[in-house]
TORMIDREN-565594 format. One record per residue (C-alpha): residue in one letter; x, y, z. Coordinates in steps of 0.5 Angstrom, whole numbers, plus 500, padded with zeros to 3 digits. Example, Ala and Ser with C-alpha at 12.3 -4.5 7.8 and 13.67 -1.06 7.14 Angstrom:
<atoms>
r | x | y | z
a | 525 | 491 | 516
s | 527 | 498 | 514
</atoms>
This chain:
<atoms>
r | x | y | z
m | 500 | 500 | 500
a | 503 | 507 | 498
a | 505 | 511 | 504
k | 500 | 516 | 507
a | 501 | 523 | 508
n | 496 | 528 | 512
v | 497 | 534 | 507
a | 493 | 540 | 508
p | 488 | 542 | 502
g | 492 | 546 | 497
n | 499 | 544 | 499
a | 504 | 543 | 493
s | 508 | 538 | 497
e | 511 | 531 | 494
t | 510 | 524 | 496
r | 514 | 518 | 495
m | 510 | 511 | 493
d | 512 | 504 | 493
e | 518 | 501 | 492
g | 518 | 498 | 485
s | 512 | 500 | 483
g | 515 | 504 | 477
a | 511 | 510 | 478
p | 513 | 517 | 478
g | 517 | 518 | 485
s | 517 | 510 | 486
r | 524 | 510 | 487
i | 526 | 517 | 490
s | 531 | 517 | 495
d | 536 | 522 | 498
d | 541 | 519 | 494
p | 538 | 517 | 487
p | 543 | 515 | 481
p | 548 | 520 | 478
l | 546 | 524 | 472
g | 548 | 520 | 466
r | 552 | 524 | 460
r | 546 | 522 | 455
l | 541 | 525 | 460
r | 545 | 531 | 461
a | 546 | 532 | 454
a | 538 | 531 | 453
f | 536 | 536 | 458
g | 541 | 541 | 455
f | 539 | 540 | 448
g | 532 | 542 | 450
a | 534 | 549 | 450
v | 535 | 549 | 443
a | 528 | 550 | 442
n | 527 | 556 | 446
g | 534 | 559 | 443
v | 531 | 558 | 436
k | 524 | 562 | 438
n | 528 | 567 | 442
a | 533 | 569 | 436
s | 527 | 569 | 431
l | 522 | 573 | 435
a | 527 | 578 | 438
s | 531 | 579 | 432
y | 527 | 578 | 426
v | 520 | 579 | 427
t | 520 | 587 | 428
f | 526 | 587 | 422
y | 521 | 583 | 418
f | 515 | 586 | 418
n | 518 | 593 | 418
q | 523 | 593 | 413
v | 521 | 587 | 409
v | 513 | 587 | 409
g | 513 | 595 | 410
v | 509 | 595 | 417
d | 510 | 601 | 422
a | 515 | 599 | 427
s | 511 | 602 | 433
v | 505 | 597 | 431
i | 509 | 591 | 431
g | 513 | 593 | 437
i | 506 | 594 | 441
a | 503 | 588 | 438
y | 509 | 584 | 440
a | 509 | 587 | 447
a | 502 | 586 | 448
t | 503 | 578 | 449
l | 506 | 580 | 456
i | 499 | 580 | 458
v | 498 | 573 | 455
d | 504 | 571 | 459
a | 503 | 575 | 465
v | 496 | 570 | 466
a | 499 | 564 | 463
d | 506 | 563 | 466
p | 504 | 563 | 473
l | 498 | 558 | 472
l | 502 | 553 | 468
g | 508 | 553 | 473
r | 503 | 552 | 479
w | 499 | 546 | 474
t | 506 | 543 | 473
d | 507 | 543 | 481
m | 500 | 540 | 482
a | 500 | 535 | 476
r | 500 | 527 | 477
s | 500 | 522 | 472
r | 504 | 516 | 470
w | 509 | 520 | 467
g | 510 | 525 | 473
r | 508 | 532 | 473
r | 513 | 535 | 468
h | 514 | 531 | 462
p | 506 | 531 | 460
f | 507 | 539 | 459
m | 514 | 537 | 455
y | 511 | 532 | 450
f | 505 | 537 | 449
a | 509 | 543 | 447
a | 512 | 540 | 441
l | 507 | 540 | 436
p | 503 | 547 | 438
t | 510 | 551 | 438
a | 512 | 549 | 432
l | 506 | 550 | 428
f | 504 | 557 | 431
f | 512 | 559 | 430
y | 511 | 557 | 423
l | 504 | 560 | 421
l | 507 | 567 | 424
w | 511 | 569 | 418
f | 505 | 568 | 413
p | 500 | 573 | 415
p | 494 | 573 | 409
a | 496 | 578 | 404
g | 492 | 585 | 404
l | 492 | 586 | 411
s | 492 | 593 | 414
d | 498 | 595 | 419
f | 493 | 594 | 425
a | 490 | 587 | 422
t | 498 | 585 | 421
g | 499 | 587 | 428
l | 493 | 583 | 431
w | 496 | 577 | 427
v | 503 | 578 | 430
f | 500 | 578 | 437
t | 495 | 572 | 436
l | 501 | 568 | 433
a | 506 | 570 | 437
g | 502 | 570 | 444
l | 500 | 562 | 442
a | 507 | 560 | 440
r | 510 | 563 | 447
v | 505 | 560 | 451
s | 506 | 553 | 448
i | 513 | 554 | 449
s | 512 | 556 | 456
a | 509 | 550 | 458
f | 515 | 546 | 456
e | 520 | 551 | 458
i | 517 | 552 | 465
a | 516 | 544 | 466
s | 523 | 542 | 464
s | 527 | 548 | 468
a | 523 | 546 | 474
m | 525 | 539 | 473
a | 532 | 541 | 473
v | 531 | 543 | 481
e | 529 | 536 | 482
l | 535 | 533 | 478
s | 540 | 535 | 483
d | 540 | 540 | 489
d | 548 | 540 | 489
y | 550 | 548 | 489
n | 555 | 547 | 484
q | 552 | 541 | 480
r | 546 | 546 | 478
t | 550 | 551 | 476
r | 553 | 546 | 471
l | 547 | 544 | 469
f | 544 | 551 | 467
s | 551 | 552 | 464
l | 549 | 546 | 459
r | 542 | 549 | 458
y | 545 | 556 | 456
l | 550 | 553 | 451
f | 545 | 549 | 447
g | 540 | 555 | 448
y | 546 | 559 | 444
i | 547 | 554 | 439
g | 540 | 554 | 438
a | 539 | 561 | 437
y | 546 | 563 | 434
g | 547 | 557 | 430
f | 540 | 557 | 427
s | 542 | 565 | 425
a | 548 | 563 | 422
v | 545 | 558 | 418
a | 539 | 562 | 416
l | 544 | 568 | 414
s | 549 | 564 | 410
v | 544 | 559 | 407
i | 537 | 561 | 407
f | 537 | 568 | 406
k | 539 | 568 | 399
m | 542 | 574 | 395
t | 539 | 576 | 389
p | 541 | 582 | 384
e | 534 | 585 | 387
y | 536 | 584 | 394
p | 544 | 584 | 395
l | 542 | 584 | 402
g | 539 | 577 | 403
q | 536 | 579 | 410
l | 531 | 583 | 406
n | 529 | 578 | 401
p | 522 | 576 | 402
d | 522 | 569 | 399
s | 527 | 567 | 404
y | 523 | 567 | 410
s | 519 | 561 | 408
g | 525 | 557 | 409
f | 527 | 560 | 415
a | 520 | 559 | 418
l | 520 | 551 | 416
c | 527 | 550 | 419
g | 526 | 554 | 425
a | 519 | 550 | 426
l | 522 | 543 | 425
l | 528 | 545 | 430
i | 523 | 547 | 435
a | 519 | 540 | 435
i | 526 | 536 | 435
a | 529 | 539 | 441
i | 523 | 539 | 445
l | 522 | 531 | 443
v | 529 | 530 | 444
c | 529 | 533 | 451
a | 523 | 530 | 453
l | 525 | 523 | 451
g | 532 | 523 | 453
t | 530 | 525 | 460
h | 524 | 520 | 460
s | 528 | 515 | 464
r | 529 | 519 | 470
i | 521 | 520 | 471
p | 521 | 514 | 477
y | 526 | 518 | 481
l | 522 | 525 | 480
p | 518 | 527 | 486
q | 510 | 526 | 485
a | 505 | 531 | 487
e | 501 | 530 | 493
p | 494 | 528 | 492
q | 489 | 533 | 493
q | 484 | 531 | 499
e | 479 | 536 | 496
r | 479 | 541 | 490
m | 482 | 547 | 490
r | 479 | 554 | 489
l | 482 | 559 | 485
g | 483 | 564 | 491
a | 487 | 558 | 494
h | 492 | 557 | 488
a | 493 | 565 | 488
r | 495 | 565 | 495
e | 500 | 559 | 495
m | 503 | 563 | 489
a | 503 | 569 | 492
t | 507 | 566 | 498
a | 512 | 564 | 493
f | 513 | 571 | 491
r | 514 | 574 | 497
n | 521 | 571 | 498
r | 526 | 576 | 498
g | 531 | 572 | 494
f | 526 | 571 | 488
l | 524 | 578 | 488
a | 531 | 581 | 487
i | 532 | 576 | 481
f | 526 | 577 | 478
g | 527 | 585 | 478
f | 534 | 583 | 475
g | 531 | 579 | 470
v | 526 | 584 | 468
c | 531 | 589 | 467
k | 537 | 584 | 463
y | 532 | 581 | 459
t | 529 | 587 | 456
a | 536 | 590 | 455
t | 538 | 583 | 451
g | 531 | 584 | 447
a | 532 | 591 | 445
y | 540 | 589 | 443
s | 537 | 583 | 439
v | 533 | 587 | 435
m | 537 | 593 | 434
a | 543 | 589 | 433
l | 540 | 587 | 426
y | 539 | 594 | 424
f | 546 | 596 | 426
a | 549 | 590 | 422
t | 545 | 592 | 416
y | 545 | 600 | 416
l | 551 | 602 | 420
f | 556 | 597 | 419
k | 553 | 595 | 412
l | 554 | 588 | 413
t | 552 | 583 | 408
s | 548 | 576 | 410
a | 554 | 572 | 409
q | 558 | 577 | 414
m | 553 | 577 | 419
a | 553 | 569 | 419
i | 560 | 570 | 421
l | 559 | 575 | 426
v | 554 | 570 | 429
l | 559 | 565 | 431
d | 562 | 569 | 436
s | 556 | 568 | 440
l | 557 | 560 | 440
v | 564 | 562 | 442
a | 562 | 566 | 448
a | 557 | 560 | 450
m | 563 | 555 | 450
l | 567 | 559 | 454
a | 562 | 561 | 459
a | 559 | 554 | 460
p | 566 | 552 | 464
l | 567 | 559 | 467
a | 560 | 560 | 470
p | 561 | 555 | 475
y | 568 | 557 | 476
f | 567 | 564 | 478
s | 561 | 562 | 482
n | 565 | 557 | 486
r | 570 | 563 | 487
i | 567 | 569 | 488
g | 559 | 567 | 489
k | 553 | 567 | 484
r | 551 | 574 | 486
a | 558 | 577 | 485
s | 559 | 574 | 479
s | 552 | 576 | 476
m | 553 | 583 | 477
l | 560 | 584 | 475
f | 560 | 580 | 469
a | 553 | 584 | 467
l | 556 | 591 | 467
g | 563 | 589 | 464
g | 559 | 585 | 458
v | 554 | 591 | 457
a | 560 | 596 | 457
v | 564 | 592 | 452
s | 558 | 591 | 447
l | 558 | 599 | 447
v | 565 | 600 | 445
p | 564 | 600 | 437
l | 558 | 604 | 438
l | 561 | 609 | 441
l | 567 | 609 | 437
i | 563 | 609 | 430
y | 559 | 615 | 433
f | 566 | 619 | 434
d | 568 | 617 | 427
l | 574 | 612 | 430
f | 572 | 605 | 428
f | 573 | 602 | 422
e | 570 | 604 | 415
p | 565 | 599 | 412
g | 568 | 594 | 408
d | 575 | 594 | 412
k | 577 | 587 | 413
r | 579 | 589 | 420
q | 572 | 591 | 422
i | 569 | 584 | 422
a | 575 | 582 | 426
a | 574 | 587 | 431
l | 566 | 586 | 431
f | 568 | 578 | 432
v | 572 | 579 | 438
i | 568 | 584 | 442
g | 562 | 580 | 441
a | 565 | 574 | 443
v | 568 | 578 | 450
y | 561 | 581 | 451
g | 557 | 575 | 450
t | 562 | 571 | 454
m | 561 | 576 | 460
v | 553 | 576 | 459
t | 552 | 569 | 459
i | 556 | 568 | 465
s | 552 | 573 | 469
l | 545 | 569 | 466
i | 548 | 562 | 468
n | 549 | 564 | 475
t | 543 | 568 | 476
t | 539 | 562 | 473
a | 542 | 558 | 478
m | 541 | 563 | 484
l | 533 | 562 | 482
a | 534 | 554 | 483
d | 537 | 555 | 490
v | 531 | 560 | 492
v | 526 | 554 | 491
e | 529 | 550 | 497
d | 530 | 557 | 501
s | 522 | 558 | 500
a | 521 | 551 | 502
v | 524 | 552 | 509
e | 520 | 559 | 509
t | 513 | 556 | 507
g | 513 | 548 | 507
q | 512 | 548 | 500
r | 517 | 547 | 494
s | 514 | 551 | 488
a | 519 | 550 | 483
g | 514 | 550 | 477
v | 512 | 557 | 480
f | 519 | 560 | 480
f | 521 | 558 | 474
a | 514 | 560 | 471
a | 517 | 567 | 473
s | 523 | 565 | 470
s | 520 | 564 | 463
f | 516 | 571 | 464
m | 523 | 574 | 465
q | 525 | 571 | 459
q | 519 | 573 | 455
c | 521 | 580 | 457
s | 527 | 579 | 452
t | 522 | 579 | 446
a | 516 | 583 | 448
l | 519 | 589 | 453
g | 525 | 589 | 449
s | 522 | 589 | 442
l | 517 | 595 | 445
v | 523 | 599 | 447
a | 527 | 598 | 440
s | 521 | 600 | 436
q | 520 | 606 | 440
i | 528 | 607 | 439
l | 527 | 607 | 432
v | 520 | 611 | 432
g | 524 | 616 | 436
s | 530 | 616 | 432
g | 525 | 618 | 426
f | 528 | 611 | 422
p | 524 | 610 | 416
k | 521 | 603 | 414
k | 523 | 599 | 408
v | 528 | 604 | 407
d | 534 | 602 | 402
p | 541 | 602 | 405
d | 544 | 607 | 401
r | 539 | 612 | 403
v | 540 | 611 | 410
t | 544 | 618 | 413
e | 549 | 619 | 418
a | 544 | 623 | 422
m | 539 | 617 | 422
t | 544 | 612 | 425
d | 547 | 617 | 430
g | 539 | 618 | 432
l | 539 | 610 | 433
l | 546 | 610 | 437
l | 544 | 616 | 442
n | 537 | 613 | 444
y | 540 | 606 | 444
m | 546 | 607 | 448
p | 544 | 610 | 455
v | 538 | 605 | 455
s | 542 | 599 | 454
f | 547 | 601 | 460
g | 541 | 604 | 464
l | 537 | 597 | 464
w | 543 | 593 | 466
a | 545 | 598 | 472
c | 538 | 598 | 475
g | 538 | 590 | 474
c | 545 | 590 | 478
v | 542 | 595 | 484
l | 536 | 590 | 485
l | 541 | 584 | 485
l | 544 | 587 | 491
f | 538 | 585 | 495
y | 539 | 577 | 494
p | 541 | 574 | 500
i | 542 | 567 | 499
t | 550 | 565 | 500
r | 553 | 558 | 499
q | 552 | 557 | 506
r | 545 | 559 | 507
h | 543 | 554 | 501
e | 547 | 548 | 504
a | 544 | 549 | 511
n | 537 | 549 | 507
v | 538 | 543 | 503
e | 540 | 539 | 510
q | 534 | 542 | 514
l | 530 | 539 | 508
r | 533 | 533 | 508
a | 533 | 532 | 515
l | 525 | 533 | 515
r | 525 | 528 | 510
v | 529 | 523 | 513
a | 524 | 524 | 520
a | 518 | 524 | 516
r | 520 | 517 | 513
a | 522 | 514 | 519
k | 515 | 516 | 522
e | 511 | 513 | 516
a | 515 | 506 | 517
g | 513 | 506 | 524
g | 506 | 507 | 522
a | 505 | 514 | 524
v | 501 | 519 | 519
v | 505 | 525 | 518
a | 505 | 531 | 514
a | 509 | 530 | 508
p | 515 | 535 | 508
p | 517 | 538 | 501
a | 521 | 533 | 497
</atoms>
């Protein structure tokens, strides 16, 4: 008979089932088998899906609809930013749902499997609005399809990220897991961009810059949709064998009311460490979102790069990811997650602004100079490495918040916290897109413009509006991160306290006592 637990209605605690049952949580223990290399690789590979989605929507949606289709930038920026409303409602509910779900495949994997086809389908359809739509109608199209794509991929991203907390509670191993996740995310984002720029975006006599060729976007949409579906399925299938070792949600004694759900989610949101990370995340992902949009404009109209040259520069982000993956755990161990996150965030954004400052004062290499590509590549690799180290360590910090909250509240709400993380990442493609569109509008930059007709006054306007906004967002985020209180010592004390509670509860269960189940 399964072990009994007297749990108050609405408690999101996890439970343990009979040994050998093969059900989720049936083999859970304080010492599960080590994470195999294939399983870790499959877990990391899942980030390719979000990487492809983020790169495509953050960098290309505004550019495509503004410069290729000819829609006003502010319409697309507002339409895309409005999907934040969808995220604000859907992401917390999805996070809570994954915490409470019970099935033969556990509480995370059903969401991961379900997300594959809808995400790929909505992503593909986004790029094919019906002919003859007005700017307003096109904005509605972007809002609807982008919103649906974001919700469906959130189901996967929230569930798989929350699962990472259950794969390991080790302070350093979590950083290594998220390093792998970011590495594959960058491979998805920038590897896909490199292929698109060098192969899919074809140059023609009519379109010497392939990124302006409208016929190329059908192949771009299809390739992206297939990669998204494959990455999600590889992650779900590759981690499927771990299901028996993952905690299962405790059965609810009675149906929970919506207000009770809201109160439990609000309890998690009162954690100080979480609020510090959330504030930093909103700032940093808005800044990176704006950078993703503006980078394509700068490359096309400021540095006058061809799609082939842009493909070369995209590779600097892959170099950055490979460097950051081992460096993030190293600096986390040496100076702590918070300090490394702040130092590398500010250092990285400062490096990224160097070529823009130099070109504003006419001190950078002229377009066509071979040294320009080399300089941009090195600067991009350094910037990418520093910012990625910061992103990896703040994500690992969020995982540590789960135990800290469990000690405070008695509930282990990994899904809720990583729903908030998903929301922060969505900001990179919504708030950042809105900020970028307002920079374009405020600078008076025209739509569907011939690169040869772009004046120095136009590009100077972009630079003067973009640089202070970018640095200001990162600086504000770092100030908020100063309030993060969890050190390595506090995390290890939290883990030990929760482990001791589990051992005591299981000892009482073995003696026939009925006890409240502590957070697993």
